[in-house]
C-alpha positions in Angstrom: -23.6 -10.9 15.8 -20.0 -11.8 14.5 -21.2 -11.1 10.9 -21.4 -7.3 11.1 -18.0 -6.7 11.9 -16.5 -9.1 9.8 -18.3 -7.3 6.9 -17.6 -4.0 8.3 -13.5 -4.9 8.6 -13.9 -6.7 4.9 -15.4 -3.3 3.5 -13.3 -0.9 5.2 -10.0 -2.9 4.8 -11.0 -2.9 0.9 -11.8 0.8 1.0 -8.1 1.6 2.3 -6.1 -0.9 0.4 -7.9 -0.8 -3.0 -7.0 3.0 -3.9 -3.4 2.9 -5.5 -0.3 3.6 -3.4 3.0 2.7 -3.1 2.6 -0.8 -2.2 0.2 -1.6 -5.2 2.1 0.3 -7.7 5.3 -1.6 -6.8 2.8 -5.1 -6.9 1.9 -4.1 -10.3 5.2 -3.5 -11.8 6.3 -6.6 -10.1 3.5 -8.6 -11.6 4.3 -7.1 -15.0 8.0 -8.1 -15.0 6.4 -11.5 -13.2 9.4 -11.1 -10.9 8.7 -13.1 -7.8 5.2 -10.7 -7.5 3.8 -13.4 -5.0 6.4 -13.3 -3.0 6.0 -9.3 -2.7 2.2 -9.8 -2.4 2.5 -12.4 0.7 5.1 -9.7 2.3 2.6 -7.2 1.9 -0.2 -9.3 3.2 1.8 -10.1 6.1 2.9 -6.8 7.1 -0.8 -5.6 6.7 -2.2 -8.2 9.5 0.8 -7.4 11.6 -0.2 -3.5 11.4 -4.1 -4.5 11.5 -3.4 -6.3 14.7 -1.4 -3.4 16.3 -3.9 -1.0 15.6 -7.1 -3.0 16.3 -5.5 -3.9 19.9 -4.3 -0.4 21.0 -1.8 1.1 18.6 -4.2 3.7 17.0 -4.9 5.1 20.7 -0.9 5.5 20.9 -0.3 7.5 17.6 -3.8 9.3 18.0 -2.8 10.8 21.0 0.5 12.0 20.4 0.9 15.0 18.3 4.8 14.9 17.9 4.4 11.3 16.4 1.2 11.9 14.3 3.4 15.2 12.7 6.2 12.9 12.3 4.0 10.2 10.4 2.4 12.7 8.3 5.4 14.4 7.0 7.5 11.2 6.6 4.3 9.9 4.7 4.5 13.4 2.5 8.3 12.8 1.5 8.0 9.4 1.0 5.2 9.7 -1.5 6.8 12.9 -3.0 9.9 10.9 -3.7 8.0 7.6 -5.1 6.1 9.7 -7.4 9.3 11.4 -8.5 11.0 7.9 -9.2 7.6 7.0 -11.2 7.7 10.0 -13.2 11.5 9.3 -13.9 10.9 5.5 -14.9 8.2 7.0 -17.6 10.8 9.3 -18.8 13.7 7.0 -19.2 11.2 4.5 -21.0 10.6 7.1 -23.7 14.6 7.0 -24.3 14.9 3.5 -24.8 13.5 0.6 -27.0 14.9 -2.5 -24.5 11.6 -3.9 -23.0 13.5 -7.2 -21.8 13.4 -8.2 -17.9 17.2 -7.1 -17.5 16.1 -5.1 -14.3 14.4 -8.1 -12.4 15.5 -8.4 -8.9 16.5 -11.5 -7.1 14.0 -13.0 -4.4 16.6 -11.1 -1.8 16.0 -7.8 -3.5 12.3 -8.2 -3.8 12.0 -8.9 -0.1 13.9 -6.2 1.0 12.3 -3.7 -1.5 8.8 -5.3 -0.7 9.3 -4.5 3.1 10.9 -1.3 2.3 8.2 -0.1 0.0 5.3 -1.1 3.2 7.3 -0.2 6.1 9.4 2.9 5.4 6.1 4.4 3.9 4.5 6.2 6.8 1.3 6.3 5.3 0.6 2.7 5.7 0.6 3.2 9.5 -1.8 6.1 9.1 -4.4 3.9 7.1 -3.8 0.4 8.9 -3.3 1.4 12.4 -4.6 5.0 13.0 -7.7 4.8 10.5 -8.8 1.0 10.8 -7.7 0.7 14.3 -9.4 3.2 15.5 -12.7 1.6 13.9 -11.8 -1.7 15.6 -11.6 0.0 18.9 -15.1 0.4 18.7 -16.2 -3.2 19.0 -16.1 -5.4 21.9 -13.4 -8.1 22.4 -15.7 -10.6 21.3 -16.4 -8.6 17.9 -12.6 -7.6 17.2 -11.3 -10.8 15.9 -14.1 -10.6 13.5 -13.3 -7.6 12.4 -9.8 -8.1 12.4 -10.1 -11.4 9.9 -12.4 -9.3 8.0 -9.6 -6.8 7.3 -7.1 -10.0 6.7 -9.5 -11.3 4.3 -9.4 -8.0 2.3 -5.6 -7.7 2.0 -5.4 -11.4 0.9 -7.8 -11.3 -1.6 -6.4 -7.6 -3.2 -2.8 -8.3 -2.9 -2.8 -11.7 -4.5 -5.5 -10.9 -7.2 -3.4 -7.7 -8.0 -0.3 -9.7 -8.4 -1.9 -12.2 -10.5 -3.9 -9.8 -12.6 -0.7 -8.0 -13.5 1.2 -11.1 -14.5 -1.4 -12.4 -16.4 -1.9 -9.5 -18.6 1.7 -8.4 -18.6 2.1 -8.6 -22.4 -0.7 -5.7 -22.6 0.7 -4.0 -19.2 4.3 -4.4 -20.1 4.2 -2.3 -23.8 6.2 0.5 -23.4 3.2 3.0 -24.0 1.0 1.4 -21.7 4.1 1.2 -19.0 4.8 4.9 -19.5 1.2 5.6 -18.8 0.8 3.7 -15.7 4.2 5.3 -14.1 2.9 8.6 -15.1 -0.4 7.8 -13.3 1.3 6.2 -10.3 3.5 9.7 -10.1 0.4 11.5 -10.0 -1.4 9.8 -7.6 1.1 9.5 -4.9 1.6 13.4 -5.6 -2.0 13.6 -4.7 -2.1 11.4 -1.6 1.0 13.6 -0.3 -1.0 16.5 -0.8 -3.9 14.7 1.4 -1.5 14.0 3.6 -0.4 17.7 4.3 -4.0 19.3 3.9 -5.0 17.1 7.0 -1.6 17.5 9.0 -2.8 21.3 8.2 -6.4 21.0 9.6 -5.1 19.1 12.7 -2.2 21.9 13.3 
């Protein structure tokens, strides 16, 4: 039955996308600032769909079978997440020394597009989730079932990123308060470092 691969794709996709990461934290910040947040969400979705397709139709086997490539992606992800966490902590510290709550740091739409692409495609952890893990599961389905599994993954990405961006924008008067924003940035920093540690532990176990 095609409904089972669809439900599995929706559930697994949500389990990989919803835990906060570099993409989610960026979307939250853009939503709080109401700075082309829907554009950023759309780019995340399109990137996810492309990587889902790559993983489901063979990319997971390529990465999984290549120890050097797996190591490169793992360490790239570790360094990226450590750096992103440091930037979030820096933003929290800087917020405590300023009273400016305006939107002067808003990016142009071109800047938002380029930053979203960087946050998404320069983060190797994204490839581990979408291509390796979700792709490996998808490779177990028959050719007739794979499109339904892929559709479930796509729907999870669409619902989450649009929902997150709209939620952050809707509640930006609350989320944008200095103390709340500081708390969000500190939480993001800690989560990024925890994910980096998880990546390192996985790499160490497979070494």
